[in-house]
Backbone as ProteinMPNN parsed JSONL, in Angstrom:
{"seq_chain_A": "MKVSKNQVPMCCNCKRGRVIPLTKDVICPIKGVVSASYHCKKYSFNIFLIKSKRKRAIDKEEFSQSDFSISE", "coords_chain_A": {"N_chain_A": [[-50.698, -35.137, -16.334], [-50.046, -35.497, -19.771], [-48.524, -38.187, -21.566], [-45.794, -37.897, -23.685], [-44.944, -38.787, -27.118], [-42.316, -39.808, -27.347], [-41.701, -40.413, -24.79], [-41.553, -42.822, -22.324], [-43.702, -44.222, -20.018], [-42.534, -44.912, -16.86], [-41.746, -46.032, -13.574], [-39.266, -45.143, -12.72], [-38.947, -42.591, -13.742], [-40.991, -41.148, -12.633], [-42.636, -38.595, -10.745], [-43.307, -39.184, -8.15], [-41.911, -41.444, -7.367], [-38.936, -42.815, -5.842], [-35.655, -43.713, -6.46], [-33.983, -46.659, -5.446], [-30.688, -46.858, -4.741], [-29.004, -49.137, -4.453], [-30.349, -51.464, -5.416], [-31.642, -50.574, -7.691], [-34.378, -50.516, -7.811], [-37.633, -48.972, -7.255], [-39.029, -46.844, -4.825], [-42.285, -46.375, -4.162], [-44.821, -44.214, -2.994], [-47.422, -45.011, -3.236], [-47.659, -47.68, -4.298], [-45.583, -49.046, -3.05], [-42.498, -50.876, -2.937], [-41.327, -51.225, -6.151], [-40.45, -52.424, -9.484], [-38.178, -50.648, -11.675], [-39.153, -50.327, -14.265], [-41.868, -50.525, -14.081], [-45.212, -49.091, -14.095], [-48.014, -47.221, -12.878], [-51.514, -46.203, -12.76], [-51.405, -43.747, -11.559], [-49.204, -42.45, -12.474], [-46.974, -39.774, -13.02], [-45.071, -37.577, -14.862], [-41.744, -36.567, -14.117], [-40.631, -33.505, -14.563], [-38.15, -32.396, -14.106], [-36.233, -34.237, -14.744], [-35.495, -34.018, -17.347], [-32.898, -33.469, -19.587], [-31.294, -30.504, -20.402], [-30.622, -28.869, -23.53], [-27.452, -27.953, -24.846], [-26.299, -24.616, -25.338], [-25.803, -23.081, -28.495], [-22.618, -22.453, -29.823], [-21.267, -19.265, -30.542], [-19.73, -17.882, -33.307], [-17.489, -15.428, -33.181], [-16.006, -14.174, -35.096], [-17.549, -14.136, -37.316], [-19.233, -11.935, -37.352], [-19.349, -8.377, -37.934], [-18.5, -4.908, -37.184], [-20.296, -3.31, -38.542], [-22.602, -4.812, -38.679], [-23.939, -4.297, -36.355], [-24.612, -1.646, -36.337], [-26.865, 1.177, -36.511], [-27.271, 3.171, -38.396], [-27.464, 3.621, -41.966]], "CA_chain_A": [[-49.903, -34.724, -17.473], [-50.044, -36.499, -20.822], [-47.239, -38.773, -21.922], [-45.449, -37.595, -25.072], [-44.688, -39.964, -27.94], [-40.986, -40.366, -27.115], [-41.553, -40.629, -23.348], [-42.117, -44.089, -21.897], [-44.031, -44.133, -18.592], [-41.889, -45.874, -15.977], [-41.635, -45.506, -12.212], [-37.971, -44.503, -12.497], [-39.044, -41.179, -14.085], [-42.212, -40.606, -12.037], [-42.286, -37.607, -9.717], [-43.554, -39.741, -6.821], [-40.979, -42.533, -7.086], [-37.546, -42.554, -5.46], [-34.855, -44.878, -6.843], [-33.108, -47.264, -4.442], [-29.422, -46.964, -5.475], [-28.386, -50.455, -4.374], [-31.051, -52.459, -6.228], [-32.236, -49.888, -8.841], [-35.834, -50.543, -7.72], [-38.21, -47.671, -6.942], [-39.958, -46.786, -3.703], [-43.464, -45.601, -4.532], [-45.691, -44.036, -1.828], [-48.725, -45.625, -3.508], [-47.537, -49.119, -4.524], [-44.488, -49.647, -2.284], [-41.295, -51.137, -3.724], [-41.65, -51.779, -7.465], [-39.32, -52.37, -10.413], [-38.035, -49.34, -12.322], [-39.918, -50.287, -15.51], [-43.303, -50.594, -13.77], [-45.937, -47.831, -13.948], [-49.418, -47.392, -12.496], [-52.376, -45.159, -13.308], [-51.073, -42.49, -10.883], [-47.935, -41.991, -13.027], [-46.842, -38.364, -13.374], [-43.698, -37.388, -15.306], [-40.918, -35.614, -13.389], [-40.1, -32.604, -15.581], [-36.771, -32.049, -13.791], [-35.327, -35.268, -15.25], [-35.138, -33.71, -18.725], [-31.599, -32.834, -19.759], [-31.403, -29.361, -21.298], [-29.666, -28.855, -24.629], [-26.416, -26.937, -24.712], [-26.44, -23.489, -26.247], [-24.943, -23.095, -29.663], [-21.47, -21.552, -29.725], [-21.306, -18.197, -31.539], [-18.433, -17.545, -33.898], [-17.38, -13.967, -33.117], [-15.368, -13.706, -36.324], [-18.579, -14.093, -38.355], [-19.892, -10.636, -37.302], [-18.504, -7.189, -38.018], [-19.049, -3.744, -36.492], [-21.418, -2.781, -39.335], [-23.793, -5.612, -38.396], [-24.588, -3.798, -35.156], [-24.861, -0.213, -36.448], [-28.233, 1.534, -36.882], [-27.241, 4.003, -39.608], [-27.344, 2.863, -43.205]], "C_chain_A": [[-49.892, -35.841, -18.502], [-48.626, -36.959, -21.125], [-46.967, -38.461, -23.388], [-45.083, -38.883, -25.806], [-43.338, -40.609, -27.65], [-40.726, -40.647, -25.638], [-42.271, -41.92, -22.959], [-42.448, -43.982, -20.413], [-43.398, -45.269, -17.8], [-41.758, -45.228, -14.606], [-40.3, -44.825, -11.951], [-37.989, -43.036, -12.904], [-40.37, -40.561, -13.636], [-41.834, -39.63, -10.928], [-42.539, -38.117, -8.31], [-42.498, -40.759, -6.406], [-39.588, -42.064, -6.719], [-36.748, -43.827, -5.705], [-34.007, -45.331, -5.663], [-31.774, -47.519, -5.142], [-28.829, -48.372, -5.507], [-29.025, -51.457, -5.333], [-31.651, -51.904, -7.506], [-33.756, -50.07, -8.896], [-36.314, -49.16, -7.3], [-39.132, -47.802, -5.744], [-41.088, -45.84, -4.094], [-44.346, -45.431, -3.302], [-47.053, -44.685, -2.005], [-48.628, -47.146, -3.552], [-46.459, -49.799, -3.696], [-43.263, -49.817, -3.16], [-41.694, -51.843, -5.014], [-40.403, -51.726, -8.346], [-39.313, -51.028, -11.132], [-38.874, -49.231, -13.588], [-41.431, -50.34, -15.301], [-43.91, -49.192, -13.812], [-47.396, -48.129, -13.627], [-50.237, -46.235, -13.061], [-52.142, -43.796, -12.645], [-49.763, -41.894, -11.394], [-48.006, -40.514, -13.397], [-45.367, -38.093, -13.664], [-42.997, -36.319, -14.488], [-40.196, -34.737, -14.406], [-38.632, -32.268, -15.341], [-35.774, -33.112, -14.236], [-34.88, -34.996, -16.682], [-33.798, -32.993, -18.754], [-31.747, -31.692, -20.763], [-30.316, -29.439, -22.372], [-28.658, -27.736, -24.404], [-26.661, -25.823, -25.72], [-25.413, -23.592, -27.372], [-23.821, -22.085, -29.476], [-21.525, -20.535, -30.859], [-19.883, -17.905, -32.01], [-18.336, -16.026, -33.985], [-16.741, -13.388, -34.368], [-16.385, -13.534, -37.45], [-19.239, -12.712, -38.442], [-18.878, -9.508, -37.42], [-19.193, -6.033, -37.288], [-20.26, -3.201, -37.235], [-22.707, -3.583, -39.124], [-24.591, -5.036, -37.233], [-24.862, -2.278, -35.206], [-26.276, 0.043, -36.936], [-28.246, 2.321, -38.18], [-26.987, 3.132, -40.844], [-26.1, 3.147, -43.934]], "O_chain_A": [[-49.746, -37.01, -18.145], [-47.661, -36.213, -20.958], [-47.809, -38.728, -24.245], [-44.931, -39.938, -25.19], [-43.221, -41.834, -27.7], [-39.631, -41.08, -25.279], [-43.459, -42.083, -23.236], [-41.561, -43.68, -19.615], [-43.688, -46.441, -18.037], [-41.667, -44.005, -14.499], [-40.207, -44.001, -11.041], [-37.125, -42.282, -12.457], [-40.814, -39.561, -14.2], [-40.825, -39.82, -10.249], [-42.03, -37.533, -7.353], [-42.222, -40.915, -5.217], [-39.112, -41.043, -7.217], [-37.114, -44.897, -5.219], [-33.394, -44.519, -4.97], [-31.729, -48.333, -6.064], [-28.211, -48.754, -6.5], [-28.317, -52.219, -5.993], [-32.128, -52.675, -8.339], [-34.363, -49.803, -9.933], [-35.503, -48.276, -7.021], [-39.918, -48.745, -5.65], [-40.866, -44.652, -4.326], [-44.605, -46.417, -2.612], [-47.769, -44.891, -1.025], [-49.426, -47.834, -2.915], [-46.422, -51.029, -3.642], [-43.011, -48.991, -4.038], [-42.312, -52.907, -4.992], [-39.42, -51.069, -8.003], [-40.338, -50.348, -11.189], [-39.272, -48.125, -13.954], [-42.19, -50.211, -16.261], [-43.204, -48.208, -13.591], [-47.943, -49.15, -14.044], [-49.699, -45.381, -13.766], [-52.643, -42.786, -13.139], [-49.259, -40.933, -10.814], [-48.974, -40.06, -14.008], [-44.509, -38.346, -12.818], [-43.584, -35.277, -14.194], [-39.244, -35.188, -15.044], [-37.932, -31.891, -16.281], [-34.567, -32.9, -14.112], [-33.98, -35.67, -17.184], [-33.59, -32.022, -18.026], [-32.271, -31.896, -21.857], [-29.24, -29.996, -22.152], [-28.989, -26.696, -23.834], [-27.166, -26.062, -26.817], [-24.314, -24.12, -27.201], [-24.064, -20.971, -29.012], [-21.797, -20.894, -32.004], [-18.968, -17.71, -31.21], [-19.037, -15.408, -34.787], [-16.93, -12.207, -34.66], [-16.103, -12.854, -38.436], [-19.756, -12.35, -39.499], [-17.711, -9.657, -37.058], [-20.329, -6.166, -36.832], [-21.174, -2.674, -36.6], [-23.796, -3.065, -39.373], [-25.796, -5.266, -37.138], [-25.298, -1.7, -34.21], [-26.834, -0.761, -37.683], [-29.157, 2.148, -38.991], [-26.381, 2.064, -40.766], [-25.865, 2.576, -45.0]]}, "name": "protein", "num_of_chains": 1, "seq": "MKVSKNQVPMCCNCKRGRVIPLTKDVICPIKGVVSASYHCKKYSFNIFLIKSKRKRAIDKEEFSQSDFSISE"}
């Protein structure tokens, strides 16, 4: 997977790496224990780390019954 412009490749957001909570280092099955900012050529972004945006709130007072009618 290609790295986007705003995405920085680091082992802390790689799909293979697992963060060690006590030291904040990463356990990599390829390289072993590495720092969170390290990355290797096997880096692959974990898509599940992306935070989704909240849906926009709809103001119900903005719409009327005529907005939803089919007849003219």
